[in-house]
Each structure stands twice: as C-alpha cells, then as structure tokens.
DSSP file (Angstrom, degrees, kcal/mol; ACC not computed):
  #  RESIDUE AA STRUCTURE BP1 BP2  ACC     N-H-->O    O-->H-N    N-H-->O    O-->H-N    TCO  KAPPA ALPHA  PHI   PSI    X-CA   Y-CA   Z-CA
    1    1 A M              0   0    0      0, 0.0    33,-0.0     0, 0.0     0, 0.0   0.000 360.0 360.0 360.0 124.7    0.0    0.1    0.0
    2    2 A P        -     0   0    0      0, 0.0     2,-0.4     0, 0.0    32,-0.1  -0.187 360.0-163.3 -50.5 147.1    1.3    3.5   -0.8
    3    3 A L        +     0   0    0     30,-0.2     2,-0.4     2,-0.0     0, 0.0  -0.999  10.0 177.0-133.7 136.8    1.9    5.7    2.3
    4    4 A G        -     0   0    0     -2,-0.4     2,-0.4     2,-0.0    22,-0.0  -0.999   8.1-163.2-137.4 140.1    2.3    9.4    2.0
    5    5 A K        -     0   0    0     -2,-0.4     2,-0.3     2,-0.0    -2,-0.0  -0.927   5.6-173.9-118.1 142.3    2.8   11.9    4.8
    6    6 A I        -     0   0    0     -2,-0.4     2,-0.6    19,-0.0     3,-0.1  -0.953  21.0-141.9-125.5 159.7    2.5   15.6    5.0
    7    7 A F    >>  +     0   0    0     -2,-0.3     4,-2.3     1,-0.2     3,-0.6  -0.666  22.5 176.4-114.2  71.9    3.3   17.9    7.9
    8    8 A A  H 3> S+     0   0    0     -2,-0.6     4,-2.1     1,-0.3     5,-0.2   0.836  78.3  54.3 -53.3 -38.5    0.5   20.4    7.8
    9    9 A K  H 3> S+     0   0    0      2,-0.2     4,-2.7     1,-0.2    -1,-0.3   0.927 108.2  49.8 -61.6 -41.6    1.7   22.3   11.0
   10   10 A S  H <> S+     0   0    0     -3,-0.6     4,-1.7     1,-0.2     6,-0.2   0.927 111.4  49.2 -59.0 -47.1    5.2   22.8    9.4
   11   11 A D  H  <>S+     0   0    0     -4,-2.3     5,-3.0     2,-0.2    -1,-0.2   0.844 111.6  47.7 -61.0 -37.1    3.6   24.1    6.3
   12   12 A I  H ><5S+     0   0    0     -4,-2.1     3,-1.1    -5,-0.2    -1,-0.2   0.899 113.0  49.2 -63.6 -46.7    1.3   26.6    8.2
   13   13 A Q  H 3<5S+     0   0    0     -4,-2.7    -2,-0.2     1,-0.3    -1,-0.2   0.810 111.0  51.0 -69.1 -26.4    4.4   27.7   10.3
   14   14 A A  T 3<5S-     0   0    0     -4,-1.7    -1,-0.3    -5,-0.2    -2,-0.2   0.513 119.8-109.7 -86.3  -4.6    6.4   28.2    7.1
   15   15 A G  T < 5S+     0   0    0     -3,-1.1     2,-0.2     1,-0.3    -3,-0.2   0.591  77.5 131.7  85.6   9.9    3.6   30.3    5.4
   16   16 A S      < -     0   0    0     -5,-3.0     2,-0.7    -6,-0.2    -1,-0.3  -0.626  65.0-110.9 -91.4 152.6    2.8   27.5    3.0
   17   17 A E    >>  -     0   0    0     -2,-0.2     4,-1.2     1,-0.2     3,-1.0  -0.762  17.1-156.2 -83.3 121.4   -0.6   26.1    2.2
   18   18 A W  H 3> S+     0   0    0     -2,-0.7     4,-2.4     1,-0.2     5,-0.2   0.802  93.0  64.2 -63.6 -31.2   -0.9   22.5    3.6
   19   19 A S  H 3> S+     0   0    0      1,-0.2     4,-1.7     2,-0.2    55,-0.4   0.768 100.9  50.8 -71.8 -25.3   -3.6   21.8    0.8
   20   20 A V  H <> S+     0   0    0     -3,-1.0     4,-1.9    53,-0.2    54,-0.4   0.891 111.9  45.9 -67.5 -45.6   -0.9   22.3   -1.8
   21   21 A T  H  X S+     0   0    0     -4,-1.2     4,-2.3     2,-0.2    -2,-0.2   0.896 114.9  48.1 -64.3 -44.8    1.4   19.9   -0.1
   22   22 A A  H  X S+     0   0    0     -4,-2.4     4,-2.3     1,-0.2     5,-0.2   0.916 114.2  44.2 -70.1 -40.5   -1.4   17.3    0.4
   23   23 A S  H  X S+     0   0    0     -4,-1.7     4,-2.6    -5,-0.2    -1,-0.2   0.884 110.9  55.4 -68.0 -34.9   -2.6   17.5   -3.1
   24   24 A H  H  X S+     0   0    0     -4,-1.9     4,-2.0     2,-0.2    -2,-0.2   0.965 112.6  43.4 -57.8 -56.1    1.0   17.4   -4.5
   25   25 A E  H  X S+     0   0    0     -4,-2.3     4,-1.9     2,-0.2    -2,-0.2   0.877 112.3  51.2 -65.0 -41.8    1.6   14.1   -2.5
   26   26 A L  H  X S+     0   0    0     -4,-2.3     4,-2.2     1,-0.2     5,-0.2   0.944 110.5  49.5 -66.3 -48.3   -1.7   12.5   -3.4
   27   27 A L  H  X S+     0   0    0     -4,-2.6     4,-1.9     1,-0.2    -2,-0.2   0.880 113.0  46.8 -66.0 -35.4   -1.2   13.2   -7.2
   28   28 A E  H  X S+     0   0    0     -4,-2.0     4,-2.2     2,-0.2    -1,-0.2   0.817 110.9  52.9 -75.2 -26.3    2.4   11.7   -7.1
   29   29 A M  H  < S+     0   0    0     -4,-1.9     4,-0.3    -5,-0.2    -2,-0.2   0.875 110.2  47.2 -70.5 -34.6    1.1    8.7   -5.2
   30   30 A L  H  < S+     0   0    0     -4,-2.2     3,-0.4    -5,-0.2    -2,-0.2   0.929 119.2  40.3 -73.4 -43.5   -1.6    8.0   -7.7
   31   31 A E  H  < S+     0   0    0     -4,-1.9    -2,-0.2     1,-0.2    -3,-0.2   0.904 136.7  10.7 -71.9 -41.6    0.9    8.4  -10.6
   32   32 A N    ><  +     0   0    0     -4,-2.2     3,-2.0    -5,-0.2    -1,-0.2  -0.547  69.5 164.3-140.5  64.0    4.0    6.6   -9.2
   33   33 A H  T 3  S+     0   0    0     -3,-0.4   -30,-0.2     1,-0.3    -1,-0.1   0.644  81.3  45.3 -68.1 -17.8    2.9    4.8   -6.0
   34   34 A D  T 3  S-     0   0    0    -32,-0.1    -1,-0.3    -5,-0.0    -5,-0.1   0.384 103.8-132.5-102.6   5.7    6.0    2.6   -5.9
   35   35 A I  S <  S+     0   0    0     -3,-2.0    -2,-0.1    -7,-0.2    -6,-0.0   0.825  73.9 113.9  39.8  48.9    8.2    5.6   -6.6
   36   36 A N        +     0   0    0     17,-0.1     2,-0.3     2,-0.0    -1,-0.1   0.408  36.6 108.3-120.3  -3.7   10.1    3.7   -9.2
   37   37 A L        +     0   0    0     16,-0.2    16,-2.4    -5,-0.1     2,-0.3  -0.619  39.4 165.3 -84.8 133.8    9.3    5.4  -12.5
   38   38 A T  E     -A   52   0A   0     -2,-0.3     2,-0.4    14,-0.2    14,-0.2  -0.970  29.1-138.4-145.9 164.7   11.9    7.4  -14.2
   39   39 A V  E     -A   51   0A   0     12,-2.8    12,-3.0    -2,-0.3     2,-0.6  -0.992  13.3-150.0-122.7 125.6   12.7    9.0  -17.6
   40   40 A F  E     -A   50   0A   0     -2,-0.4     2,-0.7    10,-0.2    10,-0.2  -0.908   7.7-162.9-103.3 117.3   16.1    8.9  -19.2
   41   41 A R  E     -A   49   0A   0      8,-3.1     8,-2.1    -2,-0.6     2,-0.3  -0.876  14.6-144.5 -94.7 101.4   16.9   12.0  -21.4
   42   42 A E  E     +A   48   0A   0     -2,-0.7     6,-0.3     6,-0.2     3,-0.1  -0.548  25.5 172.8 -69.5 128.4   19.9   11.1  -23.5
   43   43 A S        -     0   0    0      4,-2.1     2,-0.3    -2,-0.3     5,-0.2   0.521  68.0  -5.5-114.3 -12.3   22.1   14.1  -24.1
   44   44 A S  S    S-     0   0    0      3,-1.8     3,-0.3     1,-0.0    -1,-0.3  -0.943  85.5 -81.6-161.4-175.7   24.9   12.2  -25.9
   45   45 A H  S    S+     0   0    0     -2,-0.3     3,-0.0     1,-0.2    -1,-0.0   0.720 128.5  29.2 -68.2 -18.4   26.1    8.8  -26.9
   46   46 A T  S    S+     0   0    0      1,-0.0     2,-0.3     0, 0.0    -1,-0.2   0.357 121.2  33.1-127.0   8.5   27.5    8.2  -23.4
   47   47 A G        +     0   0    0     -3,-0.3    -4,-2.1     2,-0.0    -3,-1.8  -0.953  45.5 145.5-153.7 178.0   25.3   10.3  -21.1
   48   48 A G  E     -A   42   0A   0     -2,-0.3     2,-0.4    -6,-0.3    -6,-0.2  -0.945  42.2 -81.6 178.4-164.8   22.1   11.9  -20.1
   49   49 A V  E     -A   41   0A   0     -8,-2.1    -8,-3.1    -2,-0.3     2,-0.5  -0.978  26.0-144.1-129.7 131.0   19.8   12.9  -17.2
   50   50 A I  E     -A   40   0A   0     -2,-0.4     2,-0.5   -10,-0.2   -10,-0.2  -0.875  15.5-162.8 -92.1 129.3   17.5   10.7  -15.2
   51   51 A Y  E     -A   39   0A   0    -12,-3.0   -12,-2.8    -2,-0.5     2,-0.2  -0.949  18.5-129.0-111.0 125.8   14.1   12.5  -14.1
   52   52 A A  E     -A   38   0A   0     -2,-0.5     2,-2.6   -14,-0.2   -14,-0.2  -0.538  31.5-109.8 -67.4 141.2   12.1   10.9  -11.4
   53   53 A Y        +     0   0    0    -16,-2.4     2,-0.7    -2,-0.2   -16,-0.2  -0.441  63.0 150.5 -75.2  70.3    8.5   10.6  -12.5
   54   54 A E        -     0   0    0     -2,-2.6     4,-0.5     1,-0.1     3,-0.3  -0.904  30.7-165.9-114.2 114.9    7.2   13.2  -10.2
   55   55 A V  S    S+     0   0    0     -2,-0.7    22,-2.7     1,-0.2    -1,-0.1   0.586  82.1  39.7 -83.2  -8.0    4.2   15.0  -11.7
   56   56 A C  S >  S+     0   0    0     20,-0.2     3,-1.6   -32,-0.1    -1,-0.2   0.625  91.0  81.5-111.5 -17.0    4.1   18.0   -9.4
   57   57 A D  G >  S+     0   0    0     -3,-0.3     3,-0.8     1,-0.3    -2,-0.1   0.763  82.8  62.3 -70.1 -23.6    7.7   19.0   -8.8
   58   58 A A  G 3  S+     0   0    0     -4,-0.5    48,-2.8     1,-0.2    -1,-0.3   0.594 125.4  17.8 -67.4 -17.7    8.1   21.0  -12.0
   59   59 A C  G <  S+     0   0    0     -3,-1.6    16,-0.8    16,-0.2    -1,-0.2  -0.309  85.1 132.3-150.8  54.7    5.4   23.3  -10.8
   60   60 A E    <   +     0   0    0     -3,-0.8    49,-0.1    46,-0.1    -3,-0.1   0.619  30.2 112.3 -92.0 -11.9    5.1   22.7   -7.2
   61   61 A A  S >  S-     0   0    0     46,-0.4     3,-2.1     1,-0.1    14,-0.2  -0.269  74.3-118.5 -69.5 151.0    5.1   26.1   -5.6
   62   62 A D  G >  S+     0   0    0      1,-0.3     3,-2.1     2,-0.2    -1,-0.1   0.893 115.5  59.7 -49.2 -43.1    2.0   27.6   -3.8
   63   63 A G  G 3  S+     0   0    0      1,-0.3    -1,-0.3    44,-0.0    -2,-0.1   0.629 103.6  52.3 -66.4 -14.8    2.0   30.5   -6.4
   64   64 A Q  G <  S+     0   0    0     -3,-2.1    -1,-0.3    44,-0.1    -2,-0.2   0.286  92.0  95.6-104.0  14.7    1.7   28.0   -9.2
   65   65 A G    <   -     0   0    0     -3,-2.1     2,-0.3     9,-0.1     9,-0.2  -0.207  60.3-140.6 -90.8-170.6   -1.3   26.2   -7.9
   66   66 A Y  E     -B   73   0B   0      7,-2.0     7,-3.6     5,-0.1     2,-0.4  -0.890  19.7-105.5-143.8 160.3   -5.1   26.6   -8.7
   67   67 A K  E     -B   72   0B   0     -2,-0.3     2,-0.5     5,-0.2     5,-0.2  -0.813  18.7-168.3-100.5 139.1   -8.2   26.6   -6.6
   68   68 A I  E >  S-B   71   0B   0      3,-2.4     3,-1.9    -2,-0.4    -2,-0.0  -0.982  84.3 -23.1-117.6 119.7  -10.9   24.0   -6.4
   69   69 A D  T 3  S-     0   0    0     -2,-0.5     3,-0.1     1,-0.3    -1,-0.1   0.862 130.8 -47.2  42.3  40.6  -14.0   25.2   -4.7
   70   70 A G  T 3  S+     0   0    0      1,-0.2     2,-0.6     0, 0.0    -1,-0.3   0.391 116.0 115.5  93.1  -9.4  -11.9   27.8   -2.9
   71   71 A V  E <   -B   68   0B   0     -3,-1.9    -3,-2.4   -52,-0.0     2,-0.3  -0.848  63.5-129.8-102.0 122.7   -9.1   25.4   -1.9
   72   72 A L  E     +B   67   0B   0     -2,-0.6     2,-0.3    -5,-0.2    -5,-0.2  -0.524  33.5 174.9 -76.0 132.1   -5.5   25.8   -3.3
   73   73 A V  E     -B   66   0B   0     -7,-3.6    -7,-2.0    -2,-0.3   -53,-0.2  -0.844  33.6 -87.6-130.3 168.6   -4.1   22.7   -4.8
   74   74 A S        -     0   0    0    -55,-0.4    -9,-0.1   -54,-0.4     2,-0.1  -0.375  33.4-130.0 -79.6 151.0   -1.0   21.8   -6.6
   75   75 A D        -     0   0    0    -16,-0.8     2,-0.3   -14,-0.2   -16,-0.2  -0.429  29.9-160.7 -79.0 169.5   -0.6   22.1  -10.4
   76   76 A F        -     0   0    0     -2,-0.1    19,-2.8   -18,-0.1     2,-0.2  -0.980  13.9-109.5-156.1 162.7    0.7   19.1  -12.2
   77   77 A V  B     -C   94   0C   0    -22,-2.7    17,-0.3    -2,-0.3    16,-0.1  -0.606  21.2-134.7 -97.0 151.0    2.4   18.0  -15.4
   78   78 A Y    >   -     0   0    0     15,-3.5     3,-1.8    -2,-0.2     4,-0.5  -0.452  38.2 -97.2 -82.4 163.2    0.9   15.9  -18.2
   79   79 A P  G >  S+     0   0    0      0, 0.0     3,-1.6     0, 0.0     4,-0.2   0.866 120.8  72.1 -55.9 -30.1    3.1   12.8  -19.8
   80   80 A A  G >  S+     0   0    0      1,-0.3     3,-1.1    12,-0.2     5,-0.1   0.761  84.7  64.1 -57.4 -20.3    4.0   15.2  -22.5
   81   81 A W  G <  S+     0   0    0     -3,-1.8    22,-1.1    12,-0.4    -1,-0.3   0.875 101.4  51.8 -66.0 -38.1    6.3   17.1  -20.0
   82   82 A F  G <  S+     0   0    0     -3,-1.6     2,-0.4    -4,-0.5    -1,-0.2   0.299 100.8  76.9 -92.9  10.7    8.5   14.0  -19.7
   83   83 A E    <   -     0   0    0     -3,-1.1    19,-0.2    -4,-0.2   -42,-0.0  -0.978  51.7-170.8-120.3 131.9    8.9   13.6  -23.5
   84   84 A D        +     0   0    0     -2,-0.4     2,-0.3    17,-0.1     3,-0.1  -0.139  68.1  76.0-103.9  38.8   11.1   15.6  -25.9
   85   85 A F  S    S+     0   0    0     -5,-0.1    -2,-0.1     1,-0.1    17,-0.0  -0.972  85.7  12.0-148.3 152.3    9.6   14.1  -29.0
   86   86 A R        +     0   0    0     -2,-0.3    -1,-0.1     1,-0.2    -2,-0.0   0.854  69.2 155.4  45.6  55.7    6.5   14.4  -31.2
   87   87 A H        -     0   0    0     -3,-0.1    -1,-0.2     4,-0.0     3,-0.1  -0.903  27.8-155.6-107.8 105.6    5.1   17.5  -29.7
   88   88 A P    >   -     0   0    0      0, 0.0     3,-1.7     0, 0.0     0, 0.0  -0.357  41.2 -78.0 -72.4 160.7    2.8   19.4  -32.1
   89   89 A K  T 3  S+     0   0    0      1,-0.2     0, 0.0    -2,-0.1     0, 0.0  -0.330 120.1  32.4 -60.2 140.4    2.3   23.1  -31.6
   90   90 A G  T 3  S+     0   0    0      1,-0.3    -1,-0.2    10,-0.1    -3,-0.0   0.422  76.3 158.0  96.3  -0.1   -0.2   23.6  -28.7
   91   91 A T    <   -     0   0    0     -3,-1.7     2,-0.5     1,-0.1    -1,-0.3  -0.310  38.4-133.4 -62.7 137.7    0.7   20.6  -26.6
   92   92 A Q        +     0   0    0      1,-0.2   -12,-0.2   -15,-0.0   -11,-0.1  -0.845  25.3 179.0 -93.2 125.0   -0.3   21.2  -23.0
   93   93 A Y        +     0   0    0      6,-0.6   -15,-3.5    -2,-0.5   -12,-0.4   0.789  66.6  23.2 -92.0 -34.6    2.4   20.3  -20.5
   94   94 A D  B >  S-C   77   0C   0      5,-0.3     3,-0.8   -17,-0.3   -17,-0.2  -0.917  81.3-108.7-136.8 162.9    0.7   21.1  -17.3
   95   95 A H  T 3  S+     0   0    0    -19,-2.8   -18,-0.1    -2,-0.3    -1,-0.1   0.853 116.9  42.9 -62.9 -34.0   -2.8   21.5  -16.1
   96   96 A I  T 3  S-     0   0    0    -20,-0.2    -1,-0.3   -32,-0.1   -31,-0.0   0.609 107.0-123.7 -80.5 -14.1   -2.7   25.4  -15.8
   97   97 A K  S <  S+     0   0    0     -3,-0.8    -2,-0.1     1,-0.0    -1,-0.0   0.824  74.4 122.0  73.4  33.4   -0.9   25.8  -19.0
   98   98 A R        +     0   0    0    -34,-0.1     2,-0.3   -39,-0.0    -3,-0.0   0.766  51.5  82.5 -95.3 -30.6    2.1   27.8  -17.7
   99   99 A I        -     0   0    0      1,-0.1    -6,-0.6     5,-0.1    -5,-0.3  -0.592  56.2-174.3 -78.2 134.8    4.8   25.4  -18.8
  100  100 A K        +     0   0    0     -2,-0.3     2,-0.3     1,-0.2    -1,-0.1   0.520  60.6  22.9-107.6 -10.2    5.6   26.0  -22.4
  101  101 A K  S >  S-     0   0    0    -20,-0.0     3,-1.3    -9,-0.0    -1,-0.2  -0.977  91.4 -76.7-155.6 161.5    8.1   23.1  -23.3
  102  102 A H  T 3  S+     0   0    0     -2,-0.3   -20,-0.1     1,-0.2   -21,-0.1  -0.246 112.8  11.2 -55.9 143.5    9.1   19.7  -22.0
  103  103 A F  T 3  S+     0   0    0    -22,-1.1    -1,-0.2     1,-0.2     2,-0.2   0.546  88.8 149.7  65.5  11.9   11.3   19.5  -18.8
  104  104 A E    <   -     0   0    0     -3,-1.3     2,-0.5   -23,-0.1    -1,-0.2  -0.499  35.7-149.2 -72.4 133.1   10.7   23.2  -18.2
  105  105 A L        -     0   0    0     -2,-0.2   -46,-0.2   -46,-0.0     3,-0.1  -0.926   6.6-142.3-105.7 128.0   10.7   24.2  -14.4
  106  106 A L    >   -     0   0    0    -48,-2.8     3,-2.4    -2,-0.5   -46,-0.1  -0.294  47.4 -63.1 -75.5 174.1    8.6   27.0  -13.1
  107  107 A A  T 3  S+     0   0    0      1,-0.3   -46,-0.4     2,-0.2    -1,-0.2  -0.392 126.5   6.8 -55.0 134.8    9.8   29.3  -10.4
  108  108 A D  T 3         0   0    0     -3,-0.1    -1,-0.3   -48,-0.1   -48,-0.1   0.626 360.0 360.0  60.3  22.5   10.3   27.3   -7.1
  109  109 A G    <         0   0    0     -3,-2.4    -2,-0.2   -51,-0.2   -50,-0.1   0.450 360.0 360.0-101.3 360.0    9.7   24.1   -9.0
C-alpha cells in the first residue's frame, strides 16, 4: 500500500498552504505509487539525465497552484512534459498551461 505523509503544521508555520502539499503528494502517489518510474533523457552517446516521474515537482510552488472550490491545490504536469519528441504546436504540458516546453521548471519548481 502506498503511504504518504504531509506535515500540515510545518507548512502553516512556514507560511505555505498545506492543501498544496497534500494534493501534491496525493497526485504523485496516484501516478507513481511505488516511486520507481523514471525517464532517461539522453544528451549524448555516453550520457544523459534521469528524471524521477514526479508529476508535481516542476510546478510545485503555492504560487503555481490553482483553486478547486476555494481550496488551493498543486498544479501538475501531463505525460508530454516527460517527452522531448513528437510534440505538435499547442501541446499542453501542465494543467494550468504555464509550462511551455518539455522539462521546463517553473519558479520554485
């Protein structure tokens, strides 16, 4: 069984919204509950970068979130964010449509 923990009191003390942290963790547990999915982005014949399949990290800041019924929640990326191929013009990389290209990190992401 997946297990996720948030520390709401710590978020509140730091001036962060605990609901963003909670939704962030929930979305990531739903997408990668075993924490074992990665993407390898080859940069040369002998190397590259490994990205953890974390769907909220690229856009995780409170200021990047959105509201559902008045509650601030975390933005998240779509599978296209993890792919650097086959993207027609107008591809949506995140739910709020702030990310403009694959592997882009928003402020505080």
